[in-house]
ZAKEKOL-763459 format. One record per residue (C-alpha): y, z, x. Coordinates in steps of 0.02 Angstrom, whole numbers, padded with zeros to 5 digits. Layout:
! residues N
@yy Y; zz Z; xx X $
...
This chain:
! residues 388
@yy 05868; zz 05359; xx 04458 $
@yy 05801; zz 05414; xx 04634 $
@yy 05685; zz 05294; xx 04719 $
@yy 05588; zz 05307; xx 04879 $
@yy 05621; zz 05178; xx 05006 $
@yy 05527; zz 05150; xx 05174 $
@yy 05681; zz 05142; xx 05308 $
@yy 05579; zz 05091; xx 05463 $
@yy 05398; zz 05102; xx 05513 $
@yy 05319; zz 05133; xx 05698 $
@yy 05138; zz 05168; xx 05773 $
@yy 05063; zz 05170; xx 05942 $
@yy 04949; zz 05044; xx 05999 $
@yy 04779; zz 05085; xx 05947 $
@yy 04668; zz 05166; xx 06094 $
@yy 04484; zz 05146; xx 06105 $
@yy 04357; zz 05299; xx 06110 $
@yy 04379; zz 05349; xx 06301 $
@yy 04521; zz 05238; xx 06331 $
@yy 04702; zz 05238; xx 06359 $
@yy 04757; zz 05382; xx 06233 $
@yy 04592; zz 05484; xx 06252 $
@yy 04681; zz 05603; xx 06375 $
@yy 04836; zz 05642; xx 06286 $
@yy 04859; zz 05798; xx 06169 $
@yy 04871; zz 05741; xx 05968 $
@yy 05051; zz 05833; xx 05968 $
@yy 05102; zz 05739; xx 06111 $
@yy 05061; zz 05579; xx 06049 $
@yy 05133; zz 05606; xx 05889 $
@yy 05293; zz 05662; xx 05962 $
@yy 05311; zz 05483; xx 06041 $
@yy 05318; zz 05407; xx 05884 $
@yy 05418; zz 05526; xx 05806 $
@yy 05544; zz 05490; xx 05933 $
@yy 05528; zz 05315; xx 05926 $
@yy 05555; zz 05324; xx 05748 $
@yy 05737; zz 05418; xx 05767 $
@yy 05779; zz 05308; xx 05916 $
@yy 05771; zz 05149; xx 05807 $
@yy 05846; zz 05208; xx 05659 $
@yy 05984; zz 05318; xx 05734 $
@yy 05913; zz 05456; xx 05639 $
@yy 05974; zz 05635; xx 05669 $
@yy 05827; zz 05744; xx 05668 $
@yy 05910; zz 05883; xx 05585 $
@yy 05921; zz 05785; xx 05422 $
@yy 05729; zz 05784; xx 05415 $
@yy 05677; zz 05886; xx 05255 $
@yy 05504; zz 05879; xx 05307 $
@yy 05374; zz 05810; xx 05422 $
@yy 05215; zz 05775; xx 05319 $
@yy 05087; zz 05720; xx 05455 $
@yy 04900; zz 05663; xx 05409 $
@yy 04758; zz 05727; xx 05518 $
@yy 04569; zz 05723; xx 05465 $
@yy 04482; zz 05833; xx 05592 $
@yy 04577; zz 06000; xx 05588 $
@yy 04493; zz 06065; xx 05745 $
@yy 04545; zz 06097; xx 05921 $
@yy 04706; zz 06030; xx 05973 $
@yy 04711; zz 05962; xx 05809 $
@yy 04704; zz 06137; xx 05717 $
@yy 04843; zz 06247; xx 05676 $
@yy 04939; zz 06113; xx 05585 $
@yy 04969; zz 05970; xx 05712 $
@yy 05114; zz 05904; xx 05595 $
@yy 05223; zz 06071; xx 05638 $
@yy 05174; zz 06055; xx 05828 $
@yy 05204; zz 05870; xx 05824 $
@yy 05404; zz 05920; xx 05771 $
@yy 05396; zz 06044; xx 05912 $
@yy 05332; zz 05928; xx 06035 $
@yy 05462; zz 05788; xx 05999 $
@yy 05598; zz 05926; xx 06038 $
@yy 05654; zz 05912; xx 05859 $
@yy 05759; zz 06070; xx 05799 $
@yy 05671; zz 06218; xx 05745 $
@yy 05732; zz 06200; xx 05569 $
@yy 05616; zz 06038; xx 05532 $
@yy 05472; zz 06092; xx 05477 $
@yy 05293; zz 06015; xx 05479 $
@yy 05160; zz 06003; xx 05358 $
@yy 04962; zz 05945; xx 05389 $
@yy 04873; zz 05833; xx 05245 $
@yy 04680; zz 05802; xx 05238 $
@yy 04618; zz 05668; xx 05140 $
@yy 04503; zz 05618; xx 05252 $
@yy 04526; zz 05437; xx 05308 $
@yy 04680; zz 05417; xx 05182 $
@yy 04769; zz 05562; xx 05257 $
@yy 04926; zz 05484; xx 05322 $
@yy 04940; zz 05371; xx 05163 $
@yy 04933; zz 05515; xx 05082 $
@yy 05069; zz 05590; xx 05176 $
@yy 05183; zz 05443; xx 05119 $
@yy 05141; zz 05466; xx 04942 $
@yy 05193; zz 05640; xx 04952 $
@yy 05354; zz 05607; xx 05038 $
@yy 05390; zz 05482; xx 04913 $
@yy 05361; zz 05606; xx 04781 $
@yy 05463; zz 05731; xx 04873 $
@yy 05613; zz 05610; xx 04894 $
@yy 05600; zz 05545; xx 04720 $
@yy 05605; zz 05724; xx 04633 $
@yy 05750; zz 05776; xx 04740 $
@yy 05657; zz 05901; xx 04844 $
@yy 05692; zz 05788; xx 04997 $
@yy 05838; zz 05690; xx 05049 $
@yy 05750; zz 05633; xx 05209 $
@yy 05554; zz 05649; xx 05251 $
@yy 05456; zz 05576; xx 05384 $
@yy 05271; zz 05532; xx 05344 $
@yy 05137; zz 05471; xx 05468 $
@yy 04982; zz 05540; xx 05552 $
@yy 04862; zz 05557; xx 05717 $
@yy 04698; zz 05578; xx 05774 $
@yy 04625; zz 05589; xx 05943 $
@yy 04450; zz 05536; xx 05891 $
@yy 04405; zz 05531; xx 06082 $
@yy 04417; zz 05733; xx 06085 $
@yy 04382; zz 05760; xx 05904 $
@yy 04252; zz 05645; xx 05825 $
@yy 04228; zz 05625; xx 05656 $
@yy 04133; zz 05758; xx 05546 $
@yy 04185; zz 05885; xx 05680 $
@yy 04207; zz 06060; xx 05580 $
@yy 04213; zz 06184; xx 05725 $
@yy 04187; zz 06132; xx 05924 $
@yy 04062; zz 06269; xx 05946 $
@yy 03960; zz 06207; xx 05786 $
@yy 03943; zz 06381; xx 05720 $
@yy 04059; zz 06361; xx 05564 $
@yy 03931; zz 06281; xx 05453 $
@yy 03931; zz 06112; xx 05354 $
@yy 04064; zz 06061; xx 05241 $
@yy 04048; zz 06051; xx 05046 $
@yy 03910; zz 06180; xx 05041 $
@yy 03757; zz 06220; xx 04919 $
@yy 03835; zz 06213; xx 04756 $
@yy 03896; zz 06030; xx 04799 $
@yy 03711; zz 05968; xx 04863 $
@yy 03634; zz 06059; xx 04727 $
@yy 03744; zz 05932; xx 04612 $
@yy 03676; zz 05794; xx 04698 $
@yy 03508; zz 05838; xx 04714 $
@yy 03514; zz 05886; xx 04888 $
@yy 03589; zz 05730; xx 04961 $
@yy 03696; zz 05742; xx 05112 $
@yy 03850; zz 05638; xx 05115 $
@yy 03853; zz 05490; xx 05250 $
@yy 03990; zz 05371; xx 05271 $
@yy 03869; zz 05254; xx 05349 $
@yy 03717; zz 05272; xx 05227 $
@yy 03860; zz 05246; xx 05091 $
@yy 03894; zz 05070; xx 05179 $
@yy 03725; zz 05019; xx 05175 $
@yy 03700; zz 05069; xx 04994 $
@yy 03868; zz 04966; xx 04963 $
@yy 03775; zz 04819; xx 05057 $
@yy 03616; zz 04838; xx 04981 $
@yy 03717; zz 04841; xx 04802 $
@yy 03817; zz 04695; xx 04825 $
@yy 03676; zz 04583; xx 04914 $
@yy 03792; zz 04560; xx 05062 $
@yy 03693; zz 04495; xx 05208 $
@yy 03692; zz 04543; xx 05393 $
@yy 03767; zz 04365; xx 05422 $
@yy 03903; zz 04391; xx 05301 $
@yy 03948; zz 04559; xx 05366 $
@yy 03945; zz 04507; xx 05546 $
@yy 04067; zz 04359; xx 05504 $
@yy 04185; zz 04471; xx 05425 $
@yy 04190; zz 04581; xx 05577 $
@yy 04226; zz 04406; xx 05700 $
@yy 04360; zz 04358; xx 05586 $
@yy 04447; zz 04535; xx 05587 $
@yy 04437; zz 04519; xx 05789 $
@yy 04491; zz 04331; xx 05774 $
@yy 04641; zz 04381; xx 05666 $
@yy 04693; zz 04524; xx 05754 $
@yy 04682; zz 04421; xx 05916 $
@yy 04799; zz 04283; xx 05854 $
@yy 04920; zz 04415; xx 05789 $
@yy 04935; zz 04494; xx 05974 $
@yy 04948; zz 04321; xx 06042 $
@yy 05093; zz 04277; xx 05923 $
@yy 05169; zz 04440; xx 05950 $
@yy 05160; zz 04483; xx 05764 $
@yy 05141; zz 04666; xx 05828 $
@yy 05276; zz 04696; xx 05947 $
@yy 05410; zz 04753; xx 05849 $
@yy 05297; zz 04881; xx 05765 $
@yy 05221; zz 04973; xx 05919 $
@yy 05306; zz 05105; xx 06013 $
@yy 05246; zz 05108; xx 06217 $
@yy 05167; zz 05244; xx 06276 $
@yy 05168; zz 05303; xx 06441 $
@yy 04990; zz 05342; xx 06506 $
@yy 04894; zz 05411; xx 06663 $
@yy 04798; zz 05284; xx 06742 $
@yy 04628; zz 05334; xx 06832 $
@yy 04722; zz 05295; xx 06992 $
@yy 04846; zz 05434; xx 06952 $
@yy 04989; zz 05310; xx 06929 $
@yy 05056; zz 05299; xx 06756 $
@yy 05072; zz 05134; xx 06655 $
@yy 05133; zz 05081; xx 06490 $
@yy 05011; zz 05068; xx 06351 $
@yy 05066; zz 04945; xx 06217 $
@yy 04926; zz 04824; xx 06145 $
@yy 04787; zz 04870; xx 06048 $
@yy 04637; zz 04886; xx 06154 $
@yy 04472; zz 04873; xx 06039 $
@yy 04504; zz 04690; xx 06003 $
@yy 04359; zz 04584; xx 06079 $
@yy 04381; zz 04413; xx 06113 $
@yy 04235; zz 04264; xx 06106 $
@yy 04105; zz 04355; xx 06015 $
@yy 03983; zz 04264; xx 05913 $
@yy 03873; zz 04271; xx 05771 $
@yy 03718; zz 04260; xx 05884 $
@yy 03804; zz 04409; xx 05989 $
@yy 03828; zz 04523; xx 05834 $
@yy 03648; zz 04488; xx 05776 $
@yy 03574; zz 04566; xx 05934 $
@yy 03662; zz 04731; xx 05892 $
@yy 03542; zz 04870; xx 05824 $
@yy 03556; zz 04935; xx 05651 $
@yy 03667; zz 05096; xx 05668 $
@yy 03587; zz 05181; xx 05517 $
@yy 03399; zz 05164; xx 05506 $
@yy 03282; zz 05022; xx 05557 $
@yy 03306; zz 04870; xx 05437 $
@yy 03491; zz 04908; xx 05395 $
@yy 03638; zz 04780; xx 05406 $
@yy 03769; zz 04897; xx 05460 $
@yy 03806; zz 04892; xx 05664 $
@yy 03946; zz 04923; xx 05756 $
@yy 03994; zz 04741; xx 05772 $
@yy 04039; zz 04765; xx 05578 $
@yy 04106; zz 04938; xx 05568 $
@yy 04259; zz 05012; xx 05618 $
@yy 04295; zz 05094; xx 05776 $
@yy 04320; zz 05245; xx 05843 $
@yy 04499; zz 05270; xx 05903 $
@yy 04655; zz 05359; xx 05959 $
@yy 04814; zz 05319; xx 05882 $
@yy 04975; zz 05397; xx 05780 $
@yy 05095; zz 05309; xx 05648 $
@yy 05256; zz 05357; xx 05576 $
@yy 05379; zz 05307; xx 05432 $
@yy 05539; zz 05368; xx 05377 $
@yy 05558; zz 05379; xx 05188 $
@yy 05720; zz 05418; xx 05100 $
@yy 05812; zz 05355; xx 04928 $
@yy 05891; zz 05187; xx 04934 $
@yy 06058; zz 05291; xx 04902 $
@yy 06045; zz 05394; xx 05042 $
@yy 06007; zz 05231; xx 05163 $
@yy 06157; zz 05161; xx 05093 $
@yy 06253; zz 05301; xx 05123 $
@yy 06181; zz 05315; xx 05321 $
@yy 06205; zz 05117; xx 05348 $
@yy 06013; zz 05101; xx 05349 $
@yy 05936; zz 04945; xx 05288 $
@yy 05762; zz 04988; xx 05201 $
@yy 05613; zz 04870; xx 05235 $
@yy 05533; zz 04909; xx 05078 $
@yy 05519; zz 05023; xx 04910 $
@yy 05371; zz 05124; xx 04871 $
@yy 05340; zz 05032; xx 04704 $
@yy 05159; zz 05128; xx 04648 $
@yy 05068; zz 05265; xx 04722 $
@yy 04903; zz 05323; xx 04657 $
@yy 04752; zz 05405; xx 04704 $
@yy 04577; zz 05435; xx 04628 $
@yy 04393; zz 05493; xx 04644 $
@yy 04241; zz 05402; xx 04642 $
@yy 04045; zz 05457; xx 04683 $
@yy 04040; zz 05557; xx 04850 $
@yy 03854; zz 05465; xx 04888 $
@yy 03897; zz 05289; xx 04907 $
@yy 04092; zz 05370; xx 04926 $
@yy 04169; zz 05205; xx 05002 $
@yy 04195; zz 05111; xx 04841 $
@yy 04350; zz 05193; xx 04800 $
@yy 04461; zz 05040; xx 04841 $
@yy 04411; zz 04950; xx 04694 $
@yy 04458; zz 05084; xx 04549 $
@yy 04606; zz 05133; xx 04647 $
@yy 04669; zz 04939; xx 04655 $
@yy 04641; zz 04943; xx 04463 $
@yy 04729; zz 05096; xx 04442 $
@yy 04888; zz 05036; xx 04550 $
@yy 04901; zz 04872; xx 04464 $
@yy 04883; zz 04933; xx 04291 $
@yy 05018; zz 05065; xx 04321 $
@yy 05143; zz 04949; xx 04427 $
@yy 05125; zz 04807; xx 04282 $
@yy 05075; zz 04685; xx 04427 $
@yy 04935; zz 04566; xx 04424 $
@yy 04831; zz 04538; xx 04578 $
@yy 04909; zz 04363; xx 04613 $
@yy 05080; zz 04436; xx 04614 $
@yy 05024; zz 04540; xx 04780 $
@yy 05050; zz 04418; xx 04937 $
@yy 04967; zz 04525; xx 05053 $
@yy 04821; zz 04665; xx 05040 $
@yy 04773; zz 04802; xx 05167 $
@yy 04601; zz 04859; xx 05122 $
@yy 04545; zz 04966; xx 05288 $
@yy 04394; zz 04905; xx 05368 $
@yy 04297; zz 05075; xx 05373 $
@yy 04141; zz 04945; xx 05367 $
@yy 04136; zz 04776; xx 05330 $
@yy 04022; zz 04813; xx 05173 $
@yy 04182; zz 04918; xx 05091 $
@yy 04302; zz 04760; xx 05105 $
@yy 04173; zz 04619; xx 05051 $
@yy 04131; zz 04732; xx 04901 $
@yy 04302; zz 04748; xx 04868 $
@yy 04337; zz 04566; xx 04870 $
@yy 04191; zz 04532; xx 04756 $
@yy 04243; zz 04645; xx 04630 $
@yy 04427; zz 04601; xx 04619 $
@yy 04418; zz 04392; xx 04660 $
@yy 04555; zz 04427; xx 04784 $
@yy 04604; zz 04290; xx 04892 $
@yy 04506; zz 04322; xx 05074 $
@yy 04653; zz 04236; xx 05165 $
@yy 04769; zz 04382; xx 05106 $
@yy 04659; zz 04535; xx 05159 $
@yy 04698; zz 04605; xx 05324 $
@yy 04782; zz 04443; xx 05390 $
@yy 04816; zz 04521; xx 05550 $
@yy 04640; zz 04592; xx 05572 $
@yy 04589; zz 04756; xx 05519 $
@yy 04482; zz 04914; xx 05573 $
@yy 04346; zz 04842; xx 05631 $
@yy 04461; zz 04745; xx 05777 $
@yy 04613; zz 04857; xx 05797 $
@yy 04527; zz 05027; xx 05766 $
@yy 04524; zz 05173; xx 05643 $
@yy 04610; zz 05329; xx 05715 $
@yy 04558; zz 05425; xx 05556 $
@yy 04707; zz 05529; xx 05503 $
@yy 04828; zz 05402; xx 05560 $
@yy 04754; zz 05249; xx 05492 $
@yy 04845; zz 05252; xx 05329 $
@yy 05016; zz 05251; xx 05416 $
@yy 04955; zz 05139; xx 05554 $
@yy 04896; zz 05003; xx 05403 $
@yy 05064; zz 05037; xx 05318 $
@yy 05164; zz 05000; xx 05465 $
@yy 05070; zz 04845; xx 05492 $
@yy 05084; zz 04780; xx 05313 $
@yy 05278; zz 04816; xx 05300 $
@yy 05316; zz 04723; xx 05453 $
@yy 05203; zz 04582; xx 05383 $
@yy 05290; zz 04584; xx 05219 $
@yy 05457; zz 04571; xx 05313 $
@yy 05406; zz 04444; xx 05442 $
@yy 05329; zz 04332; xx 05301 $
@yy 05453; zz 04361; xx 05152 $
@yy 05311; zz 04434; xx 05051 $
@yy 05383; zz 04539; xx 04889 $
@yy 05241; zz 04635; xx 04869 $
@yy 05088; zz 04721; xx 04977 $
@yy 04969; zz 04832; xx 04916 $
@yy 04848; zz 04952; xx 05030 $
@yy 04689; zz 05063; xx 04999 $
@yy 04573; zz 05150; xx 05098 $
@yy 04411; zz 05233; xx 05058 $
@yy 04398; zz 05414; xx 05102 $
@yy 04263; zz 05556; xx 05141 $
@yy 04201; zz 05622; xx 04992 $
@yy 04230; zz 05490; xx 04879 $
@yy 04408; zz 05467; xx 04846 $
@yy 04548; zz 05317; xx 04879 $
@yy 04733; zz 05298; xx 04889 $
@yy 04807; zz 05149; xx 04839 $
@yy 04998; zz 05097; xx 04877 $
@yy 05097; zz 04954; xx 04805 $
@yy 05256; zz 04909; xx 04925 $
@yy 05403; zz 04799; xx 04870 $
@yy 05497; zz 04714; xx 04999 $
@yy 05685; zz 04747; xx 04997 $
């Protein structure tokens, strides 16, 4: 029986808005992780049956199938195709699911899954750079929801209100995320998963970018309490307890266990279970709760069997609500920090998180890891990985 294994996973460091990666083209940044993946594994790119690439904003430099453009930018053979997947924040996690399904079904022997987003150039929610293309969803969807326009920030606030999450709880979660990520950097926990990127400096001199630059040190609850609510007076969602606008890319090599053995590869993990689900598009961000339940039911595992949970920190209310619903151990959730600290390059985040998760599982001897992400429009992917 064919299975799906992850041979290796690599990412760029995540750049903040207007930061080190902001002047690069999405295809060029993607090419860097594709190249690094091939170098690390000894992969002959000609073996790759498909490159499945997540990207949430197909506008400007990210239009025209950035997956295919990334293959060409990497200098890989023209025979290697590329596909672009949009499941909003979960785009590159969905890319891994499709790669796994492809190798299990026999459509592929080798696939590369990942994603990219240069949010500095193409902000979240952009439908067309000149603004003349209309808004997503359309009148039939608006009519179904009584004219409510879907907005992730308002959804995050609705979740905070529903679960009785205080501003202090949300801010403390934000502080914890930055503290965990800073500790991970100091301990070198990300070193083995990051592909350095040569970037131009303001002085015209190039430099190597290899450290996540959104991590803040030394902040306090008092400092965060001074931030203004982002989505209306009296709200509790602020820049201090929400994910960052970021730039980044990540890639994973997916094949079968049999093919890996034949090539002399030692896989990191097996894709044990992969699911996706929908939820209401108004609050929209509660999807990881039912997605986790679905993944556990399908896998036959209990939550206590999972040694690490990567639940995307789109907003602190999302992850704290997930904790309340599941009763999970806070220490096991995003143990190396999450999107509030590291950043959230939308289309690349699923692959970035999975890269961090699979390396953490290997480094810590964790047998099972679970990842889930809320997604625009009211959806969520969940993946269970098993250490090999």
